[in-house]
VOPAGU-2260 file (C-alpha; in pm, 1 decimal, decimal comma):
REM VOPAGU-2260
SITE   aa  ch    i         X         Y         Z
SITE  MET   A    0   -2408,8      51,2    2781,6
SITE  THR   A    1   -2111,5     112,1    3007,1
SITE  ALA   A    2   -2025,6    -175,4    3235,7
SITE  LYS   A    3   -2026,5     -96,7    3607,7
SITE  PHE   A    4   -1850,9    -279,8    3884,0
SITE  SER   A    5   -1746,8    -215,0    4239,6
SITE  ILE   A    6   -1380,3    -178,4    4321,5
SITE  PRO   A    7   -1257,0    -451,1    4558,4
SITE  LYS   A    8   -1116,0    -347,9    4890,7
SITE  PRO   A    9    -756,3    -241,9    4823,8
SITE  ARG   A   10    -468,6    -421,8    4986,2
SITE  LEU   A   11    -235,0    -130,4    4945,3
SITE  LYS   A   12    -188,2     138,6    5206,0
SITE  ARG   A   13    -446,0     416,9    5164,1
SITE  VAL   A   14    -329,4     776,5    5190,5
SITE  PRO   A   15    -589,4    1056,2    5185,8
SITE  VAL   A   16    -546,4    1294,2    4898,2
SITE  ASN   A   17    -715,7    1608,8    4781,6
SITE  HIS   A   18    -851,0    1547,4    4430,8
SITE  GLN   A   19    -851,2    1913,7    4347,2
SITE  PRO   A   20    -604,2    1989,5    4066,2
SITE  TYR   A   21    -254,8    1970,6    4211,4
SITE  PHE   A   22      24,1    2179,5    4068,6
SITE  ARG   A   23     369,0    2247,5    4198,5
SITE  ASP   A   24     445,7    2604,1    4310,9
SITE  ARG   A   25     657,6    2674,4    4004,5
SITE  PHE   A   26     351,0    2614,3    3782,8
SITE  ASN   A   27     158,7    2885,1    3969,9
SITE  ALA   A   28     401,1    3148,8    3846,6
SITE  LYS   A   29     273,4    3448,3    3659,2
SITE  LYS   A   30     408,5    3320,5    3329,0
SITE  SER   A   31     121,2    3133,5    3161,2
SITE  PHE   A   32     144,0    2865,4    2898,6
SITE  MET   A   33    -227,8    2828,8    2834,5
SITE  SER   A   34    -245,8    2978,3    2485,5
SITE  ASN   A   35    -337,4    2730,2    2212,2
SITE  SER   A   36    -153,7    2924,8    1947,0
SITE  SER   A   37     164,3    3016,0    2130,5
SITE  ASN   A   38     461,5    2841,7    2282,2
SITE  SER   A   39     513,1    2620,1    1977,6
SITE  ASP   A   40     849,2    2781,5    1904,2
SITE  SER   A   41    1018,7    2700,3    2235,9
SITE  ALA   A   42    1391,0    2668,9    2169,4
SITE  SER   A   43    1476,2    2460,3    2474,6
SITE  PHE   A   44    1325,9    2283,7    2773,8
SITE  ASP   A   45    1456,4    2564,6    2996,4
SITE  THR   A   46    1175,3    2791,3    2876,0
SITE  LEU   A   47     901,4    2553,9    2996,4
SITE  GLY   A   48     955,5    2603,9    3369,7
SITE  LEU   A   49    1070,9    2247,4    3436,3
SITE  SER   A   50    1247,7    2160,9    3760,6
SITE  ASP   A   51    1626,9    2145,9    3768,6
SITE  PRO   A   52    1641,2    1769,6    3841,8
SITE  LEU   A   53    1423,3    1694,8    3540,6
SITE  LEU   A   54    1626,0    1928,3    3318,9
SITE  LYS   A   55    1933,5    1738,8    3434,8
SITE  ASP   A   56    1782,3    1406,5    3333,2
SITE  LEU   A   57    1672,6    1546,6    2997,4
SITE  ALA   A   58    2023,6    1668,8    2926,4
SITE  ARG   A   59    2174,6    1338,6    3038,2
SITE  ILE   A   60    1979,5    1140,0    2777,6
SITE  GLY   A   61    2043,1    1397,3    2505,5
SITE  PHE   A   62    1711,4    1585,6    2500,3
SITE  VAL   A   63    1821,6    1941,7    2425,2
SITE  SER   A   64    1516,5    2104,0    2269,7
SITE  PRO   A   65    1154,2    1989,8    2249,5
SITE  THR   A   66    1013,2    1835,7    1933,9
SITE  PRO   A   67     712,2    2010,4    1776,6
SITE  ILE   A   68     460,3    1789,3    1958,5
SITE  GLN   A   69     642,3    1841,1    2288,5
SITE  ALA   A   70     665,3    2216,4    2239,4
SITE  LYS   A   71     292,1    2233,9    2174,4
SITE  ALA   A   72     164,9    1983,1    2431,7
SITE  LEU   A   73     393,8    2041,9    2730,4
SITE  PRO   A   74     284,6    2396,1    2830,6
SITE  PRO   A   75     -87,9    2317,0    2868,7
SITE  ALA   A   76      -6,3    1979,0    3023,3
SITE  LEU   A   77     216,8    2143,1    3284,0
SITE  GLU   A   78     -67,9    2382,7    3361,6
SITE  GLY   A   79    -300,0    2090,1    3434,5
SITE  ARG   A   80    -511,2    2080,3    3119,4
SITE  ASP   A   81    -621,9    1764,1    2946,5
SITE  VAL   A   82    -440,2    1709,4    2616,5
SITE  LEU   A   83    -544,3    1539,4    2294,3
SITE  GLY   A   84    -219,3    1484,7    2104,9
SITE  CYS   A   85    -171,9    1378,8    1746,5
SITE  ALA   A   86     159,6    1374,8    1563,8
SITE  GLN   A   87     360,6    1163,3    1327,8
SITE  THR   A   88     497,6     848,7    1481,7
SITE  GLY   A   89     852,2     879,1    1608,3
SITE  THR   A   90     826,5    1246,6    1703,0
SITE  GLY   A   91     851,3    1218,0    2081,9
SITE  LYS   A   92     493,0    1168,7    2198,0
SITE  THR   A   93     599,4     947,8    2490,7
SITE  ALA   A   94     813,7    1218,8    2647,1
SITE  ALA   A   95     530,9    1467,6    2585,0
SITE  PHE   A   96     317,6    1294,4    2849,3
SITE  VAL   A   97     590,4    1146,8    3072,5
SITE  ILE   A   98     751,3    1486,6    3144,5
SITE  PRO   A   99     439,5    1655,0    3292,7
SITE  MET   A  100     344,9    1334,8    3473,7
SITE  VAL   A  101     685,9    1310,4    3643,5
SITE  GLU   A  102     676,8    1678,1    3740,8
SITE  ARG   A  103     330,8    1653,2    3890,7
SITE  LEU   A  104     385,7    1330,3    4086,8
SITE  ALA   A  105     727,5    1417,3    4228,5
SITE  GLY   A  106     714,9    1418,1    4606,8
SITE  SER   A  107     386,2    1225,4    4630,7
SITE  PRO   A  108     331,3    1039,6    4960,6
SITE  GLU   A  109     369,7     664,6    4964,0
SITE  GLY   A  110      47,9     487,2    4880,2
SITE  PRO   A  111    -166,4     375,6    4588,5
SITE  PRO   A  112     -47,0     483,4    4242,9
SITE  ARG   A  113    -112,3     842,7    4137,3
SITE  GLY   A  114     -44,5     792,5    3767,4
SITE  LEU   A  115    -176,7     539,5    3513,9
SITE  ILE   A  116     -61,3     482,3    3155,3
SITE  LEU   A  117    -254,1     240,7    2932,8
SITE  ALA   A  118     -88,0      97,7    2620,8
SITE  PRO   A  119    -213,3    -154,2    2362,3
SITE  THR   A  120      89,4    -386,9    2356,8
SITE  ARG   A  121     346,0    -523,8    2599,0
SITE  GLU   A  122     635,1    -389,8    2392,4
SITE  LEU   A  123     500,9     -35,9    2404,8
SITE  ALA   A  124     436,3     -65,0    2779,0
SITE  PHE   A  125     795,2    -169,4    2847,9
SITE  GLN   A  126     931,8     115,0    2637,4
SITE  ILE   A  127     719,2     367,1    2828,0
SITE  GLN   A  128     858,6     217,6    3148,6
SITE  GLU   A  129    1212,2     279,6    3020,0
SITE  THR   A  130    1130,9     644,2    2948,2
SITE  ILE   A  131     995,6     690,9    3301,5
SITE  ASP   A  132    1307,0     525,1    3444,6
SITE  GLN   A  133    1521,4     778,1    3257,7
SITE  LEU   A  134    1321,1    1093,3    3327,0
SITE  GLY   A  135    1203,5    1014,0    3679,4
SITE  ARG   A  136    1542,1     919,2    3824,6
SITE  SER   A  137    1640,3    1249,2    3986,0
SITE  LEU   A  138    1287,5    1328,8    4107,4
SITE  ARG   A  139    1254,3     973,2    4243,5
SITE  VAL   A  140     936,3     897,4    4050,7
SITE  TYR   A  141     911,5     524,7    3986,2
SITE  ALA   A  142     686,6     305,0    3775,6
SITE  THR   A  143     602,8     -61,6    3743,6
SITE  THR   A  144     463,0    -243,2    3440,9
SITE  VAL   A  145     174,0    -491,3    3451,3
SITE  VAL   A  146     103,6    -675,1    3126,2
SITE  GLY   A  147     -41,0   -1009,2    3024,5
SITE  GLY   A  148     189,9   -1302,0    2967,3
SITE  ALA   A  149     421,0   -1209,1    3254,8
SITE  ASP   A  150     447,0   -1346,8    3608,2
SITE  MET   A  151     152,1   -1199,4    3797,4
SITE  GLN   A  152     308,8   -1267,5    4137,7
SITE  ALA   A  153     614,0   -1064,6    4039,0
SITE  GLN   A  154     384,2    -783,5    3929,6
SITE  ILE   A  155     200,6    -795,5    4261,7
SITE  ARG   A  156     534,2    -764,0    4441,2
SITE  GLY   A  157     611,7    -464,7    4220,6
SITE  LEU   A  158     285,2    -300,3    4325,4
SITE  GLY   A  159     383,8    -358,6    4688,5
SITE  ARG   A  160     676,2    -118,3    4642,6
SITE  TYR   A  161     425,3     166,9    4602,1
SITE  PRO   A  162     525,8     300,0    4258,5
SITE  GLU   A  163     393,4     639,7    4163,4
SITE  ILE   A  164     297,9     526,1    3811,0
SITE  ILE   A  165     142,6     207,6    3671,8
SITE  VAL   A  166     208,6     124,0    3305,3
SITE  ALA   A  167     -36,4    -142,0    3192,0
SITE  THR   A  168    -224,5    -319,1    2920,3
SITE  PRO   A  169    -600,6    -311,8    2989,5
SITE  GLY   A  170    -656,8    -685,0    3041,1
SITE  ARG   A  171    -394,9    -745,8    3308,9
SITE  LEU   A  172    -485,4    -418,9    3483,1
SITE  LEU   A  173    -844,4    -534,7    3525,9
SITE  ASP   A  174    -729,8    -875,8    3652,2
SITE  LEU   A  175    -531,6    -709,5    3930,5
SITE  MET   A  176    -821,1    -477,3    4012,2
SITE  TRP   A  177   -1071,9    -763,8    4036,9
SITE  ASP   A  178    -835,6    -957,9    4263,1
SITE  GLY   A  179    -799,8    -659,4    4495,5
SITE  HIS   A  180    -431,4    -591,7    4431,3
SITE  LEU   A  181    -477,1    -248,8    4275,2
SITE  ASP   A  182    -679,9      60,2    4362,4
SITE  LEU   A  183    -721,7     342,3    4109,5
SITE  ARG   A  184    -922,5     581,8    4329,5
SITE  GLU   A  185    -617,9     796,1    4406,9
SITE  VAL   A  186    -503,7     837,4    4042,1
SITE  GLU   A  187    -438,9    1198,4    3944,8
SITE  VAL   A  188    -298,8    1161,3    3591,4
SITE  VAL   A  189    -417,7     915,3    3323,2
SITE  VAL   A  190    -265,8     853,6    2980,3
SITE  LEU   A  191    -423,8     658,2    2694,6
SITE  ASP   A  192    -138,6     595,9    2453,3
SITE  GLU   A  193    -216,0     474,5    2099,9
SITE  ALA   A  194    -582,2     482,4    2195,5
SITE  ASP   A  195    -707,1     407,1    1845,7
SITE  ARG   A  196    -499,7      89,0    1841,9
SITE  MET   A  197    -657,2     -20,8    2170,5
SITE  LEU   A  198   -1000,0      17,5    2012,4
SITE  ASP   A  199    -887,4    -178,9    1706,5
SITE  MET   A  200    -768,1    -460,0    1933,9
SITE  GLY   A  201   -1107,7    -488,2    2102,3
SITE  PHE   A  202   -1028,8    -312,7    2430,3
SITE  ALA   A  203   -1334,6     -85,5    2424,5
SITE  ASP   A  204   -1518,2    -263,5    2708,6
SITE  GLN   A  205   -1202,9    -283,1    2921,6
SITE  LEU   A  206   -1134,4      86,4    2868,3
SITE  ASN   A  207   -1488,6     169,1    2980,2
SITE  GLN   A  208   -1438,2     -27,8    3301,3
SITE  VAL   A  209   -1104,2     134,7    3374,7
SITE  ILE   A  210   -1240,3     484,4    3312,8
SITE  ASP   A  211   -1536,8     414,0    3543,5
SITE  ALA   A  212   -1293,3     314,9    3819,8
SITE  LEU   A  213   -1100,1     643,1    3799,5
SITE  PRO   A  214   -1181,9     953,4    4006,4
SITE  PRO   A  215   -1364,1    1227,2    3814,4
SITE  GLU   A  216   -1112,4    1491,9    3921,1
SITE  ARG   A  217    -806,4    1392,9    3722,6
SITE  GLN   A  218    -585,6    1511,2    3439,3
SITE  SER   A  219    -602,8    1301,1    3123,6
SITE  PHE   A  220    -389,2    1271,0    2810,9
SITE  LEU   A  221    -481,5    1085,6    2493,8
SITE  TYR   A  222    -215,7    1037,6    2226,2
SITE  SER   A  223    -208,3     873,2    1887,0
SITE  ALA   A  224     -65,6     911,8    1537,9
SITE  THR   A  225    -416,1     888,9    1386,7
SITE  LEU   A  226    -756,7    1022,0    1490,8
SITE  PRO   A  227   -1023,5     796,3    1335,9
SITE  THR   A  228   -1391,7     872,7    1378,3
SITE  ASP   A  229   -1450,3     585,9    1623,9
SITE  LEU   A  230   -1215,9     758,5    1869,2
SITE  ARG   A  231   -1454,4    1049,2    1931,1
SITE  GLU   A  232   -1662,3     868,4    2193,7
SITE  LEU   A  233   -1352,8     770,5    2389,6
SITE  VAL   A  234   -1228,9    1130,0    2374,9
SITE  ARG   A  235   -1563,4    1252,6    2505,1
SITE  MET   A  236   -1560,1    1001,3    2792,6
SITE  SER   A  237   -1200,2    1048,7    2903,7
SITE  LEU   A  238   -1109,8    1413,8    2835,9
SITE  ARG   A  239   -1253,6    1742,1    2958,1
SITE  ASP   A  240   -1211,5    2047,3    2735,9
SITE  PRO   A  241    -882,7    1912,3    2598,8
SITE  PHE   A  242    -608,7    2117,4    2444,2
SITE  LYS   A  243    -567,7    1982,2    2089,4
SITE  ALA   A  244    -198,5    1942,8    2022,6
SITE  VAL   A  245    -201,5    1848,8    1655,4
SITE  VAL   A  246     124,7    1927,2    1478,8
SITE  ALA   A  247      57,6    1738,5    1154,1
SITE  LYS   A  248    -237,3    1610,1     959,0
SITE  PRO   A  249    -356,0    1286,0    1121,4
SITE  ALA   A  250    -210,3     970,0     965,0
SITE  THR   A  251      74,5    1160,9     801,4
SITE  PRO   A  252     407,3     978,6     760,0
SITE  ALA   A  253     741,5    1135,3     840,1
SITE  ASP   A  254     895,7    1352,4     570,2
SITE  GLY   A  255    1223,7    1162,0     565,0
SITE  VAL   A  256    1076,4     837,5     426,8
SITE  THR   A  257    1137,4     732,7      65,0
SITE  HIS   A  258     852,8     512,9     -60,5
SITE  THR   A  259     880,1     237,3    -322,4
SITE  LEU   A  260     618,8      -9,3    -446,5
SITE  HIS   A  261     694,0    -336,9    -628,4
SITE  ASP   A  262     414,2    -495,2    -830,2
SITE  THR   A  263     469,7    -867,5    -790,3
SITE  THR   A  264     298,2   -1202,2    -737,6
SITE  PRO   A  265     254,8   -1402,2    -415,6
SITE  GLY   A  266     503,9   -1664,4    -531,0
SITE  ALA   A  267     772,6   -1409,8    -618,5
SITE  LYS   A  268     768,4   -1216,2    -290,4
SITE  THR   A  269    1035,4   -1419,9    -111,8
SITE  SER   A  270    1288,5   -1404,4    -396,4
SITE  LEU   A  271    1220,5   -1031,9    -425,4
SITE  LEU   A  272    1283,1    -991,0     -52,4
SITE  LEU   A  273    1609,8   -1183,7     -67,0
SITE  SER   A  274    1721,9    -972,0    -361,0
SITE  LEU   A  275    1652,6    -647,4    -173,6
SITE  LEU   A  276    1843,5    -769,2     133,0
SITE  LYS   A  277    2149,9    -868,3     -66,5
SITE  GLY   A  278    2465,7    -659,7     -55,6
SITE  ASN   A  279    2401,8    -433,2     245,7
SITE  ASP   A  280    2426,3    -446,2     623,4
SITE  GLU   A  281    2151,5    -203,6     721,5
SITE  SER   A  282    1887,7    -282,3     983,7
SITE  VAL   A  283    1559,7    -395,5     827,7
SITE  LEU   A  284    1210,1    -443,7     969,1
SITE  VAL   A  285     988,1    -677,4     762,4
SITE  PHE   A  286     611,2    -677,3     819,2
SITE  THR   A  287     377,2    -967,1     743,5
SITE  ARG   A  288       4,9   -1004,5     798,2
SITE  THR   A  289       6,9   -1338,8     976,0
SITE  LYS   A  290     206,7   -1496,8    1256,3
SITE  SER   A  291     274,9   -1818,2    1065,3
SITE  ARG   A  292     413,7   -1626,0     769,3
SITE  ALA   A  293     644,1   -1430,6     999,9
SITE  ASP   A  294     785,3   -1761,5    1125,1
SITE  VAL   A  295     835,2   -1894,5     771,8
SITE  ILE   A  296    1000,2   -1578,0     641,7
SITE  ALA   A  297    1235,1   -1551,6     940,3
SITE  GLU   A  298    1342,4   -1915,5     900,3
SITE  THR   A  299    1398,3   -1864,0     525,7
SITE  LEU   A  300    1617,1   -1562,0     596,3
SITE  ARG   A  301    1823,0   -1753,0     852,6
SITE  ARG   A  302    1877,8   -2038,0     605,3
SITE  SER   A  303    1998,3   -1778,5     354,7
SITE  GLY   A  304    2263,3   -1658,9     599,6
SITE  HIS   A  305    2088,5   -1353,2     742,8
SITE  ARG   A  306    2079,6   -1267,6    1112,6
SITE  ALA   A  307    1702,0   -1260,7    1152,1
SITE  ALA   A  308    1444,5   -1301,5    1428,4
SITE  GLU   A  309    1065,0   -1294,4    1442,1
SITE  ILE   A  310     818,1   -1131,6    1681,0
SITE  HIS   A  311     442,1   -1184,9    1704,1
SITE  GLY   A  312     163,8   -1252,3    1951,1
SITE  ASN   A  313     205,2   -1631,5    1964,6
SITE  LEU   A  314     551,6   -1605,1    2115,3
SITE  SER   A  315     608,7   -1594,2    2488,9
SITE  LEU   A  316     686,9   -1261,5    2648,8
SITE  GLU   A  317    1047,7   -1371,4    2707,3
SITE  ARG   A  318    1100,7   -1461,2    2339,9
SITE  ARG   A  319     940,7   -1138,0    2222,1
SITE  ARG   A  320    1159,8    -927,9    2449,1
SITE  ALA   A  321    1470,3   -1127,0    2347,0
SITE  ALA   A  322    1396,0   -1075,4    1977,2
SITE  LEU   A  323    1335,5    -703,9    2022,3
SITE  GLU   A  324    1642,5    -654,8    2239,1
SITE  GLY   A  325    1857,0    -852,6    1994,5
SITE  PHE   A  326    1735,2    -634,3    1710,4
SITE  ARG   A  327    1795,9    -317,9    1912,5
SITE  ARG   A  328    2152,5    -420,3    1999,7
SITE  GLY   A  329    2237,9    -538,1    1650,1
SITE  ARG   A  330    2255,7    -912,2    1714,2
SITE  HIS   A  331    1974,0    -947,8    1462,3
SITE  ARG   A  332    1997,3    -737,3    1147,8
SITE  ILE   A  333    1644,4    -823,6    1035,6
SITE  LEU   A  334    1327,9    -841,5    1245,2
SITE  VAL   A  335    1021,0   -1004,7    1088,0
SITE  ALA   A  336     704,9    -888,9    1264,3
SITE  THR   A  337     330,4    -868,4    1251,6
SITE  ASP   A  338     154,6    -541,5    1331,0
SITE  ILE   A  339     238,0    -600,2    1695,6
SITE  ALA   A  340     555,6    -403,1    1616,0
SITE  ALA   A  341     385,9    -135,6    1406,9
SITE  ARG   A  342     337,3      91,3    1708,8
SITE  GLY   A  343     565,3     175,1    1993,3
SITE  LEU   A  344     871,1      -3,2    1854,7
SITE  ASP   A  345    1146,3     241,8    1947,7
SITE  VAL   A  346    1468,0     120,6    1785,8
SITE  ASP   A  347    1726,0     368,2    1665,7
SITE  ASN   A  348    1852,4     368,6    1308,4
SITE  ILE   A  349    1608,3     132,5    1140,0
SITE  ALA   A  350    1709,7     207,5     783,3
SITE  HIS   A  351    1452,5       8,9     589,2
SITE  VAL   A  352    1094,2    -103,7     645,9
SITE  ILE   A  353     963,4    -368,3     405,3
SITE  ASN   A  354     594,0    -449,7     378,3
SITE  TYR   A  355     605,8    -811,7     265,3
SITE  ASP   A  356     226,7    -797,6     298,7
SITE  LEU   A  357      36,6    -471,0     282,3
SITE  PRO   A  358    -151,1    -386,1     604,5
SITE  TYR   A  359    -525,7    -417,5     640,8
SITE  THR   A  360    -577,2     -40,3     677,6
SITE  PRO   A  361    -389,0     255,7     529,1
SITE  GLU   A  362    -344,7     401,5     879,1
SITE  ASP   A  363    -141,8      94,8     973,6
SITE  TYR   A  364      84,1     167,8     677,3
SITE  VAL   A  365     166,1     500,8     840,4
SITE  HIS   A  366     243,4     330,8    1170,9
SITE  ARG   A  367     457,4      65,8    1006,6
SITE  ILE   A  368     681,4     300,3     812,0
SITE  GLY   A  369     700,6     524,6    1116,8
SITE  ARG   A  370     952,8     278,9    1258,8
SITE  THR   A  371    1209,4     438,1    1026,6
SITE  ALA   A  372    1298,5     805,8     974,7
SITE  ARG   A  373    1234,3     876,4    1343,0
SITE  MET   A  374    1322,6    1210,9    1496,4
SITE  THR   A  375    1387,9    1382,7    1158,7
SITE  ALA   A  376    1612,0    1099,9    1033,7
SITE  VAL   A  377    1577,8     945,6     687,5
SITE  GLY   A  378    1477,4     594,6     586,4
SITE  ARG   A  379    1320,9     376,9     318,9
SITE  ALA   A  380     984,0     202,6     295,9
SITE  THR   A  381     938,4     -71,7      37,1
SITE  SER   A  382     608,3    -249,7     -22,6
SITE  PHE   A  383     513,0    -559,2    -219,0
SITE  ALA   A  384     173,3    -547,7    -390,8
SITE  THR   A  385      -8,8    -819,2    -580,4
SITE  ALA   A  386    -311,1    -785,9    -806,1
SITE  ALA   A  387    -536,9    -848,3    -506,6
SITE  ASP   A  388    -388,5    -543,3    -330,0
SITE  SER   A  389    -502,6    -284,4    -583,8
SITE  LYS   A  390    -765,4    -130,0    -353,2
SITE  SER   A  391    -520,0    -117,8     -62,8
SITE  VAL   A  392    -263,7      60,0    -280,1
SITE  VAL   A  393    -520,2     322,2    -382,1
SITE  ALA   A  394    -616,5     380,2     -16,6
SITE  ILE   A  395    -252,5     412,7      91,6
SITE  GLU   A  396    -171,4     656,0    -189,3
SITE  LYS   A  397    -478,2     859,0     -94,5
SITE  ILE   A  398    -368,5     891,0     266,3
SITE  LEU   A  399     -14,8     979,6     152,1
SITE  GLY   A  400    -146,2    1238,0     -91,3
SITE  GLN   A  401      75,9    1105,4    -368,7
SITE  SER   A  402     137,2     800,6    -582,6
SITE  ILE   A  403     407,8     560,4    -465,0
SITE  PRO   A  404     695,0     532,9    -715,3
SITE  ARG   A  405     753,5     200,6    -888,2
SITE  PRO   A  406    1108,6      84,5    -970,9
SITE  SER   A  407    1218,4     212,4   -1312,0
SITE  GLU   A  408    1438,2     -85,9   -1399,0
SITE  GLY   A  409    1205,6    -373,9   -1321,5
SITE  GLN   A  410    1183,8    -576,9   -1008,6
SITE  PRO   A  411    1486,1    -734,7    -842,7
SITE  GLY   A  412    1484,5   -1110,0    -864,5
SITE  LYS   A  413    1250,9   -1119,4   -1165,8
SITE  LYS   A  414    1420,8   -1217,6   -1493,1
SITE  PRO   A  415    1290,8   -1074,1   -1820,4
SITE  ARG   A  416    1120,0   -1316,3   -2058,2
SITE  ALA   A  417    1373,9   -1445,1   -2312,8
SITE  ARG   A  418    1304,3   -1469,6   -2685,9
SITE  LYS   A  419    1319,6   -1812,8   -2846,0
SITE  PRO   A  420    1530,8   -1841,6   -3164,0
SITE  ASN   A  421    1359,2   -1931,2   -3491,4
SITE  PRO   A  422    1516,7   -2254,6   -3627,3
SITE  ASP   A  423    1473,1   -2135,9   -3989,3
SITE  THR   A  424    1605,9   -1779,8   -3970,2
SITE  GLY   A  425    1811,8   -1792,9   -3651,9
SITE  GLU   A  426    1639,8   -1473,9   -3533,6
SITE  ALA   A  427    1478,0   -1445,8   -3193,0
SITE  LYS   A  428    1103,9   -1458,6   -3187,6
SITE  ARG   A  429     917,2   -1183,9   -3014,8
SITE  ALA   A  430     805,5   -1303,5   -2672,6
SITE  ARG   A  431     434,2   -1334,5   -2615,3
SITE  PRO   A  432     319,2   -1074,1   -2360,5
SITE  ALA   A  433     266,7   -1214,6   -2012,4
SITE  GLY   A  434     -91,0   -1319,0   -1950,3
SITE  LYS   A  435    -188,6   -1326,3   -2320,5
SITE  ARG   A  436    -340,8   -1655,5   -2426,2
SITE  ARG   A  437    -214,9   -1845,5   -2729,0
SITE  ARG   A  438    -448,8   -1839,6   -3029,1
SITE  PRO   A  439    -617,8   -2180,7   -3069,1
SITE  ARG   A  440    -509,6   -2390,7   -3366,3
SITE  LYS   A  441    -733,2   -2437,9   -3668,5
SITE  ARG   A  442    -906,7   -2772,1   -3687,1
SITE  SER   A  443    -899,9   -2789,6   -4067,9
SITE  GLY   A  444    -616,1   -2929,3   -4272,3
SITE  GLN   A  445    -518,2   -2601,0   -4441,7
SITE  PRO   A  446    -384,7   -2302,2   -4247,9
SITE  GLY   A  447    -635,9   -2023,5   -4237,7
SITE  ALA   A  448    -930,9   -2240,0   -4341,6
SITE  ARG   A  449   -1263,3   -2186,2   -4175,0
SITE  HIS   A  450   -1370,9   -2429,5   -3902,4
SITE  GLU   A  451   -1647,1   -2647,6   -4044,1
SITE  PRO   A  452   -1948,2   -2793,1   -3867,1
SITE  HIS   A  453   -1890,1   -3128,2   -3700,9
SITE  ALA   A  454   -2118,1   -3326,9   -3937,7
SITE  GLU   A  455   -1954,6   -3182,7   -4251,5
SITE  ALA   A  456   -1605,4   -3249,2   -4117,8
SITE  ALA   A  457   -1695,5   -3611,0   -4042,6
SITE  ALA   A  458   -1828,9   -3658,6   -4394,3
SITE  ARG   A  459   -1505,9   -3531,0   -4546,7
SITE  GLN   A  460   -1301,3   -3771,8   -4335,8
SITE  ALA   A  461   -1520,7   -4063,3   -4455,3
SITE  ALA   A  462   -1483,2   -3967,4   -4826,0
SITE  PRO   A  463   -1215,1   -4124,9   -5050,4
SITE  ALA   A  464    -869,4   -3964,8   -5035,1
SITE  THR   A  465    -907,7   -3834,0   -5394,0
SITE  GLU   A  466   -1194,6   -3618,4   -5284,0
SITE  GLN   A  467   -1002,0   -3447,6   -5006,5
SITE  PRO   A  468    -927,2   -3083,0   -5081,4
């Protein structure tokens, strides 16, 4: 049952607004972009009817032509339709919802926020904020970020500057609403980014409360790289007749990734990792399942002379941002992370993603390796699998639609079993296959003799030596 609550009296300045769909005059032109099957071949942003200031900002940051998800989602979004977007990670989904939001909110009167973007993690929220800062500069559309773990008083001061857009994680957003610092009744555009991840992290109740606090007349976007079945109810609650902008099969990795799987043991993982990192200077993202293991692996890498840092949920916001920024700027060559970095981590030129531990779900494998080969680039994804991971490997290969290649020349860091020389002939004995048990010795005195019952054997031992066989 959906939780209901009354919105506290807002402390921000209230400005009346017409909740009827609001579009700028240029979007009322005769040229329509409503077709679900057209407009996917747009060669440049000029063909989408964007304003000159926004085109200027796009060109300044190097956005020349829209990616496939942008080409498909932008036209209906600019016309005011709700959009359900699904595309491979690293294909420009953030810009696909920031561009129409900036266009629509440009020139809004000062007052409560008109745009809201919900994200599952702090890192993703800050990166969305950066995109808004870049694309909203000329149109003077500003945003502020409210996330847990940060100074709430500083966030309240940021809300007092009347930003057009709020970028938030659900928990901190509700805290500010309950305390009366934030009013969502004037919101015109809502974005749920990585919505499936928010459900996985247990934000379902918070999302219900936020959606209940929003006005019914609004434009909504929901984006993700996967569309699991448990997302259907959230889609039904938050979107109205959405345009489905799906440019690839859900949970499909980028084409530029080369996959490799090493069959190993838990005790051999670290030496295998060190062997793979030897002799190159490429940027590497290493994923572990647990926070404590991320700490241990990062410390081991530093002791081995590597420039490494770790990032996970137990670290303070300052340390997490410092680790991510150091990795982005090249101060750290290796970043060891939990799945907190599997989504939204936007770092250019990550050459190699290593799954020290396989993820809990095959969809998370797609998100993890999506940190490399972004925007049609190429990259490598290497995974370590133990005997206990056999079911996970099958599930990952099923979602990939292919088997993951194993190394043809054995595993780095694992020495082949040596043959022991025979003292009589000097020839090397054939090594016993790994895992094969040694045949038990015969209990009788003669090789090859049958094992006798205990009573009969005792009688023979008690007999005179002349009677021994």
